[in-house]
C-alpha positions in Angstrom: 17.1 -41.0 27.8 14.8 -38.2 26.0 15.6 -34.7 26.7 12.8 -32.4 27.7 13.3 -28.4 27.7 10.8 -27.0 30.3 10.3 -23.4 31.5 12.7 -24.0 34.4 15.8 -24.8 32.1 15.9 -23.6 28.4 14.8 -21.0 26.7 14.2 -19.3 23.3 13.5 -16.1 22.5 11.3 -17.2 20.0 8.1 -19.3 19.8 7.0 -20.7 16.7 4.2 -19.9 14.4 2.0 -22.2 12.5 3.6 -23.9 9.1 3.5 -21.9 6.0 2.2 -23.3 2.9 5.3 -25.2 2.4 4.7 -27.0 5.3 7.9 -25.4 7.7 7.8 -23.9 10.8 8.7 -20.0 10.7 10.1 -17.7 14.3 8.2 -15.4 15.5 8.9 -13.1 18.3 7.9 -14.3 21.9 5.1 -12.4 23.2 4.2 -12.0 27.1 6.2 -15.3 27.8 6.7 -15.3 31.1 10.0 -17.9 31.2 12.7 -17.3 33.6 15.7 -16.8 31.9 19.5 -16.7 32.5 22.2 -15.8 31.2 24.3 -18.8 32.6 21.2 -21.0 31.0 21.2 -19.5 27.6 24.6 -20.2 27.1 24.4 -23.6 27.8 21.7 -24.4 25.0 23.6 -25.0 21.7 23.2 -22.7 18.9 20.3 -23.3 15.9 21.3 -23.3 12.1 20.6 -19.5 10.5 16.8 -19.9 9.3 17.2 -20.2 5.6 15.4 -21.4 2.8 16.7 -25.3 2.7 18.2 -25.9 -0.6 16.9 -29.8 -1.1 19.1 -30.3 -4.0 22.5 -30.4 -4.8 22.5 -28.6 -8.0 20.4 -25.7 -5.5 23.7 -25.4 -3.1 24.9 -21.9 -4.3 28.6 -21.4 -3.9 28.4 -20.0 -0.4 27.4 -23.6 1.2 29.5 -24.0 4.1 28.9 -27.8 5.0 30.3 -27.8 8.4 27.0 -24.9 9.5 24.8 -25.8 11.7 21.7 -27.5 9.9 19.4 -27.7 12.9 16.4 -25.6 12.1 13.9 -24.3 14.5 10.9 -26.2 15.4 8.3 -26.7 18.4 10.7 -28.3 20.2 12.9 -25.3 20.8 10.3 -23.2 22.7 9.7 -24.9 25.8 5.9 -24.2 26.2 5.1 -25.6 22.8 7.9 -28.6 23.2 5.6 -29.8 26.2 2.9 -29.9 23.8 4.0 -31.7 21.4 6.9 -34.5 23.4 7.4 -37.3 21.9 5.3 -40.2 23.7 7.4 -42.4 26.0 6.9 -46.0 24.5 7.5 -44.3 20.9 10.9 -47.0 19.4 13.1 -44.0 19.2 12.4 -41.9 21.7 16.1 -43.0 23.7 17.5 -41.0 20.5 15.1 -38.2 20.9 16.7 -34.9 21.9 16.0 -31.2 21.4 19.7 -30.4 22.2 21.1 -32.6 19.2 22.7 -30.0 16.7 24.5 -31.2 13.1 26.0 -29.6 10.4 24.7 -29.8 6.8 27.7 -32.0 5.5 26.7 -34.4 8.4 23.0 -34.4 7.0 24.0 -34.8 3.5 26.3 -37.2 3.9 24.0 -39.4 6.4 20.7 -38.6 3.5 23.3 -40.4 1.1 24.2 -43.5 3.9 20.0 -43.7 3.9 19.6 -43.9 0.1 22.1 -46.8 -0.5 20.8 -49.0 2.7 16.9 -47.9 2.8 16.4 -46.2 -0.5 18.0 -49.1 -2.8 16.5 -52.1 -1.2 13.1 -50.6 -1.6 13.5 -50.1 -5.3 14.7 -53.6 -5.6 11.7 -54.9 -4.3 9.6 -52.4 -6.2 10.9 -53.9 -8.8 10.1 -57.4 -8.0 7.0 -56.4 -7.4 6.7 -55.2 -11.0 8.2 -57.7 -13.0 5.8 -60.0 -11.2 1.9 -58.1 -12.1 3.3 -57.0 -15.2 5.0 -59.7 -16.9 1.3 -60.7 -17.5 1.6 -58.4 -20.7 4.8 -60.0 -22.1 3.1 -63.2 -21.9 0.1 -61.6 -24.3 3.0 -61.8 -27.1 3.5 -65.1 -26.8 -0.1 -66.8 -27.7 -0.9 -66.6 -23.8 -4.7 -66.2 -24.4 -4.5 -68.7 -27.6 -2.8 -71.2 -25.3 -5.7 -71.1 -22.6 -8.5 -70.7 -24.8 -9.5 -67.2 -23.7 -10.5 -64.1 -24.9 -9.8 -60.9 -25.0 -12.7 -60.3 -23.0 -10.9 -63.0 -20.3 -8.2 -60.8 -19.9 -10.1 -57.6 -19.3 -11.7 -59.5 -16.6 -8.1 -61.1 -15.0 -6.9 -57.6 -15.0 -10.2 -56.5 -13.4 -10.4 -59.1 -10.5 -6.6 -58.6 -10.2 -7.2 -54.7 -9.7 -10.1 -55.3 -7.2 -8.2 -58.1 -5.1 -5.3 -55.7 -4.9 -7.6 -52.5 -3.8 -9.7 -55.2 -1.2 -6.1 -55.9 0.6 -4.3 -52.4 0.8 -6.4 -51.6 4.0 -5.9 -54.6 5.9 -2.6 -55.0 4.6 -1.5 -51.8 5.9 -3.5 -52.3 9.0 -1.0 -55.5 9.5 1.8 -53.9 8.6 0.8 -51.4 11.4 0.7 -54.5 13.6 3.6 -56.1 12.5 5.9 -53.3 11.4 6.7 -53.3 7.9 10.2 -54.8 8.2 8.5 -57.7 8.8 5.3 -58.2 6.8 6.7 -56.5 3.0 9.3 -59.8 3.3 6.6 -62.2 4.0 4.1 -60.8 1.6 6.7 -61.0 -1.1 7.3 -64.8 -0.2 4.1 -65.9 -0.3 3.0 -64.0 -3.9 6.3 -65.0 -5.6 4.7 -68.9 -4.7 1.7 -67.8 -6.6 3.5 -66.0 -9.2 5.7 -69.1 -9.9 2.6 -71.2 -9.4 1.5 -69.8 -13.5 3.8 -72.2 -15.1 1.5 -74.8 -14.5 -2.0 -72.6 -15.9 -4.8 -74.6 -17.7 -7.5 -72.5 -19.3 -9.5 -69.3 -17.7 -10.3 -70.7 -14.2 -7.1 -71.4 -13.4 -5.9 -67.8 -14.5 -8.7 -65.7 -12.8 -8.1 -68.2 -9.4 -3.9 -66.6 -10.1 -4.9 -63.1 -10.7 -7.0 -62.9 -7.6 -4.5 -64.6 -5.3 -2.0 -62.2 -6.9 -3.9 -58.9 -6.0 -4.6 -60.3 -2.3 -1.2 -61.0 -1.8 0.5 -58.2 -3.3 -2.4 -55.4 -2.0 -0.9 -53.1 0.3 2.6 -53.4 -0.7 3.4 -49.6 -1.8 1.9 -48.3 1.2 3.5 -49.9 3.3 7.0 -49.5 1.6 5.8 -45.8 1.9 4.9 -45.9 5.5 8.4 -47.5 5.9 10.1 -44.6 4.5 8.6 -42.2 5.8 10.5 -42.9 8.9 13.8 -42.2 7.2 12.9 -39.2 5.2 11.7 -35.6 5.9 8.8 -34.9 3.4 10.4 -33.0 0.8 13.2 -35.9 0.9 10.2 -38.5 0.5 8.6 -37.0 -2.1 11.7 -37.3 -4.4 12.9 -40.6 -3.0 9.0 -41.7 -4.6 9.8 -40.7 -8.0 13.2 -42.7 -8.0 10.6 -45.4 -6.4 8.2 -45.6 -9.1 11.3 -45.0 -11.5 12.7 -48.3 -10.3 9.4 -49.4 -11.7 9.9 -48.5 -15.3 13.3 -49.9 -14.8 11.4 -53.7 -14.1 9.3 -52.4 -16.7 12.3 -52.4 -19.3 14.1 -55.5 -17.9 10.5 -57.6 -18.0 10.8 -57.0 -21.7 14.4 -57.3 -22.0 13.7 -61.2 -19.8 10.6 -61.4 -21.9 12.9 -61.7 -25.2 15.1 -64.6 -24.1 12.8 -66.3 -21.8 10.0 -66.7 -24.4 12.2 -67.8 -27.0 12.2 -71.1 -24.4 9.2 -71.9 -25.9 9.2 -75.6 -27.2 11.6 -76.3 -24.2 10.2 -79.6 -22.4 7.3 -79.0 -24.3 6.4 -76.1 -22.4 5.5 -72.7 -23.7 7.8 -69.6 -23.3 5.3 -67.9 -21.4 5.4 -70.6 -18.8 8.9 -70.1 -18.3 8.7 -66.3 -18.1 6.1 -67.0 -15.0 8.3 -69.8 -13.3 11.7 -67.8 -13.8 10.6 -64.0 -12.5 8.8 -65.6 -9.7 11.5 -67.7 -8.4 14.0 -64.9 -8.8 11.1 -62.9 -6.4 11.3 -65.4 -4.4 15.4 -64.7 -3.4 14.2 -60.9 -2.7 11.8 -62.0 -0.6 14.0 -64.1 1.1 16.8 -61.0 1.6 14.2 -58.6 2.6 13.8 -60.4 6.0 17.5 -59.5 7.1 18.0 -56.1 5.2 14.9 -54.0 6.4 15.7 -52.9 9.7 12.8 -52.2 12.1 13.8 -48.2 11.8 16.5 -45.8 12.1 17.7 -47.3 15.6 16.8 -51.0 15.2 19.7 -51.5 12.8 21.5 -54.3 14.7 21.1 -57.5 13.4 23.4 -61.1 13.0 22.9 -60.0 9.4 23.5 -56.1 9.5 26.2 -56.3 11.8 26.1 -56.0 15.9 27.0 -52.4 15.5 24.1 -52.2 13.1 24.1 -49.0 10.0 24.3 -46.1 11.9 26.3 -44.7 14.4 24.8 -43.3 17.8 25.1 -40.0 16.4 23.6 -40.9 13.1 20.9 -42.2 14.8 20.3 -39.1 16.6 20.7 -36.9 13.2 17.7 -38.9 11.4 15.3 -39.1 14.4 15.8 -35.7 15.3 16.1 -34.3 12.0 12.5 -35.6 11.3 10.3 -35.0 14.3 11.3 -31.5 14.1 10.0 -31.5 10.8 6.8 -33.4 11.6 6.3 -34.1 15.6 3.0 -35.8 14.7 5.1 -39.0 13.5 6.1 -40.3 17.3 2.2 -40.3 18.2 2.5 -44.0 17.0 5.0 -47.0 17.9 5.7 -48.5 14.8 4.6 -51.9 16.3 0.8 -50.3 17.2 -2.4 -51.3 16.0 -4.7 -48.9 14.3 -7.8 -49.3 16.2 -11.8 -49.4 14.7 -12.1 -45.9 16.4 -8.9 -44.7 14.7 -9.5 -46.0 11.5 -12.7 -45.1 11.8 -11.5 -41.2 12.2 -9.0 -41.3 9.3 -12.0 -43.2 6.9 -13.9 -39.9 7.3 -10.9 -37.4 7.0 -12.8 -35.6 4.1 -10.2 -33.2 3.7 -7.9 -36.0 1.7 -11.0 -37.1 -0.5 -9.9 -34.4 -3.4 -6.2 -36.5 -3.3 -8.3 -39.5 -3.8 -10.7 -38.3 -6.4 -7.2 -37.9 -8.2 -5.9 -41.0 -7.6 -9.1 -42.4 -9.4 -9.2 -40.7 -12.4 -5.5 -39.3 -13.2 -4.1 -42.3 -14.9 -7.3 -43.1 -17.0 -6.5 -41.4 -20.1 -3.1 -43.4 -20.6 -3.8 -46.8 -18.7 -6.1 -48.9 -21.5 -3.5 -47.7 -24.0 -0.3 -49.2 -21.7 -2.2 -52.4 -21.2 -2.8 -52.8 -25.1 0.2 -51.6 -26.0 2.0 -55.0 -26.9 -1.8 -56.6 -29.0 -1.7 -53.6 -30.6 2.1 -53.5 -31.7 1.3 -57.3 -33.5 -1.5 -55.7 -34.8 0.6 -53.5 -36.5 2.4 -56.4 -37.5 6.0 -56.2 -35.4 6.8 -60.1 -34.7 6.4 -61.4 -31.0 10.0 -60.1 -30.2 9.7 -56.7 -31.8 6.8 -55.8 -29.7 8.3 -56.8 -26.4 11.2 -54.4 -27.2 9.4 -51.6 -28.6 7.7 -50.9 -25.3 11.2 -49.6 -23.8 11.4 -46.3 -25.5 8.5 -44.9 -23.9 9.8 -46.3 -20.0 12.8 -44.6 -21.0 10.8 -41.6 -21.4 8.5 -41.8 -18.8 11.2 -42.1 -16.0 12.5 -39.2 -17.2 9.6 -37.2 -17.3 8.2 -38.0 -13.8 11.6 -37.6 -12.3 11.5 -33.9 -13.8 8.0 -32.9 -12.9 8.7 -34.9 -9.0 12.2 -32.4 -9.2 9.6 -29.5 -9.9 7.1 -29.7 -7.6 9.9 -29.5 -4.8 11.6 -26.7 -6.6 8.8 -24.4 -6.9 6.7 -25.4 -4.2 4.0 -26.6 -6.7 2.2 -29.6 -6.4 -1.1 -29.1 -7.9 -0.1 -28.2 -11.1 3.0 -29.4 -11.6 1.1 -32.8 -11.4 -1.7 -31.7 -13.8 1.0 -31.3 -16.4 0.7 -35.0 -17.3 -3.0 -34.9 -18.5 -1.8 -31.0 -20.3 1.1 -33.4 -21.6 -1.4 -36.2 -22.8 -4.1 -34.2 -24.5 -2.5 -33.4 -28.0 -1.8 -37.0 -28.8 -5.5 -38.1 -27.4 -7.3 -35.5 -30.0 -4.9 -37.0 -32.8 -5.7 -40.9 -31.8 -9.3 -39.2 -32.3 -9.2 -36.8 -34.8 -7.1 -39.2 -38.0 -8.3 -42.6 -39.3 -5.6 -45.1 -37.3 -6.5 -47.6 -39.8 -4.4 -45.8 -43.0 -1.7 -44.1 -40.9 1.5 -45.7 -41.3 2.6 -47.7 -38.0 5.8 -46.2 -37.4 3.4 -43.1 -36.6 1.2 -44.7 -34.5 4.0 -46.1 -32.6 5.7 -42.7 -32.2 2.5 -41.1 -31.0 1.8 -43.8 -28.7 5.3 -43.7 -27.3 4.9 -39.9 -26.8 1.5 -40.4 -24.8 2.8 -43.1 -22.4 5.6 -40.8 -21.7 3.4 -38.2 -20.3 5.1 -36.9 -16.5 3.4 -39.3 -14.3 2.3 -37.4 -11.1 1.7 -40.5 -9.0 5.1 -39.8 -7.1 3.5 -36.6 -6.1 0.3 -37.3 -5.3 1.5 -40.2 -2.8 3.9 -37.8 -1.0 1.1 -34.9 -0.7 -0.6 -37.5 0.5 1.5 -38.5 3.0 2.1 -34.5 3.7 -1.5 -33.6 4.0 -2.2 -36.5 7.1 -0.3 -34.9 9.7 -1.0 -38.4 11.7 0.7 -42.0 12.2 -2.7 -43.1 12.5 -3.6 -41.0 9.2 -1.0 -41.5 7.4 -1.0 -45.1 7.4 -4.8 -45.5 6.6 -4.7 -42.6 3.8 -1.4 -44.3 2.2 -3.6 -47.4 1.7 -7.5 -45.5 0.8 -4.9 -43.5 -2.0 -3.9 -46.4 -3.8 -7.4 -48.2 -3.3 -8.5 -45.2 -5.2 -5.7 -45.9 -7.9 -6.6 -49.6 -8.3 -10.5 -48.7 -8.4 -9.1 -46.3 -11.4 -7.3 -49.4 -12.9 -10.6 -51.1 -12.9 -12.6 -49.0 -14.7 -9.7 -48.4 -17.4 -9.2 -51.8 -18.0 -13.2 -52.0 -19.2 -12.5 -49.1 -21.6 -11.1 -50.8 -24.3 -13.7 -53.5 -25.2 -14.1 -56.3 -27.6 -16.5 -54.8 -30.1 -14.7 -52.0 -30.4 -11.5 -53.5 -31.4 -9.2 -53.0 -33.5 -9.4 -49.3 -33.5 -11.4 -48.2 -30.4 -12.8 -45.2 -31.8 -15.7 -45.2 -28.8 -12.9 -45.9 -25.9 -10.6 -43.0 -27.6 -13.3 -40.7 -27.3 -14.0 -41.5 -23.9 -10.3 -41.3 -22.7 -9.9 -37.9 -24.4 -13.3 -36.7 -22.1 -11.4 -38.1 -19.2 -8.2 -36.4 -19.5 -10.1 -32.5 -20.1 -12.0 -33.8 -17.0 -9.1 -34.5 -15.1 -7.2 -31.1 -16.1 -10.2 -29.4 -14.6 -10.4 -31.7 -11.1 -6.7 -30.7 -10.6 -7.7 -26.6 -10.7 -10.8 -27.6 -8.4 -8.1 -29.3 -5.7 -5.5 -26.2 -5.7 -9.1 -24.1 -5.1 -10.2 -26.0 -2.3 -7.0 -26.4 -0.3 -6.4 -22.8 -1.1 -10.1 -22.2 1.0 -9.1 -24.6 3.6 -5.7 -23.1 4.1 -7.8 -19.4 4.7 -10.3 -20.7 7.3 -7.5 -22.2 9.3 -5.5 -19.4 8.7 -8.4 -16.2 10.0 -9.3 -18.4 13.0 -5.6 -19.0 14.1 -4.4 -15.3 13.2 -7.4 -14.2 15.2 -5.7 -15.8 18.4 -3.4 -14.3 21.2 0.1 -15.9 22.3 -1.9 -17.1 25.2 -4.5 -18.4 23.3 -2.4 -20.2 20.8 -0.9 -22.2 24.0 -4.1 -22.8 25.2 -5.0 -23.8 22.0 -1.9 -26.3 21.9 -2.5 -27.8 25.2 -6.0 -28.8 25.5 -7.4 -29.1 22.0 -8.9 -32.1 21.3 -8.7 -30.9 17.1 -6.1 -34.0 15.7 -4.1 -34.3 12.4 -4.6 -32.0 9.5 -7.5 -30.5 11.7 -5.4 -28.6 13.7 -5.3 -25.1 13.5 -1.6 -24.5 13.4 -1.5 -27.2 10.7 -1.6 -25.9 6.8 -2.3 -28.1 4.0 -0.1 -28.0 1.3 -0.8 -27.8 -2.4 
């Protein structure tokens, strides 16, 4: 049974101001509160933790770190007036573990986070690696005369990539809506099993039509997987924790790219086995690997932190009652909006429309459209470029590994920096600044006359850019501020990313081959445009926060409570919410 603070029984000496720029609630002295508090009542309320700036990562913890100190921080649930306004709905799936009086230590919290990482995050990364294997192995297949065997050209390959990304894009939102209705613990494994069947069937590809059909089916079935997983992870993690783990999530994709190159080195040597090309065995074996992972996902994905018990996971589940309370209360105290929908509640057309017209999230969507464009065409054509530089099939696959390793390191690095310095926009823009000098080089020299190892080094460093994708996905989630909006915005953001991929797939054209001088000029122009866009996005969110702060600060304490009780503003339109940037 959930505990509710009321005016007659609990009482704080403080009330809560709107979130600060970093999304945390800062306590201010209560004014005009007429709560009747007795000394007996006060003594029955467990003390909260000291209001300190949380050390978010292990290397930030000072020598004075005390694992036995109370970690529970002040929230809206500690004031009876505001607690009533933010009370979770009675059918919320975690309501039995919600308790504003629950307290825990930093040691308990950090141990539990590590446990969640092993139980939830590691498996999410494994599933993402399976997705990446099945959508990216087309690059390895290219080096094994894939286009020649199917009597296709590079333009046909571009068309296949465009169809895949268009289908992926179109499936994003419907998939997210199905996931919200069924629950991601049911829908994600179903997706994986379905697309693994299509991935395996690529063994029997014949000519252009079957290639395009398979790319379309893979896009439809894989679309929505990423936002589905992100929504699922948000049930277990606080905002800054999720951003960092999304960095590891996309690192798993890079690890899958490395594994894919190594697997391709072995599997492509199977050319001639049973009279089939090596790329056919590549699709077959990697598709079957995904099928196995998809089947295990049905039993390794609990519905939520309070529903881990099952025949496979054990009758007592993965977490004790105390741990379940910590997971639920630490997440909900940071973001009360996470209790405004049940995890198997469908989104109605009205709620969908409200989310789609949320103009405050469109700046992030626009960044999602363009931020990878300067690098994507070069990455897509890397194996063909290496073949053109007279590296053989197996060398071309192995030479993709170094840039992937650099990319992993830089991506994790900026994800950490974004949280440490609480600066999302400018650190996200660092990827564009990184790519700029390399794009200038490619536009300034005659690449046909440059040593092939120099071209390889420049390309490797360019593609090792710090990718802002984890930062921007977490940023989009934070600025949504409701489960409904977070569900739709995650899909919308990824749709814009896929749309950017469609555009990118058509920048390198056959009539511009093999040096792609026209295309490289376009990539340089887009990179410069992106740097300006990031600055404009930061300016927009600063402006919106000032607008909200001006109205909020003009209210008295009583007017603020009246606003919280009766406002029709939802999500990020509330005056007590501040956009992060």
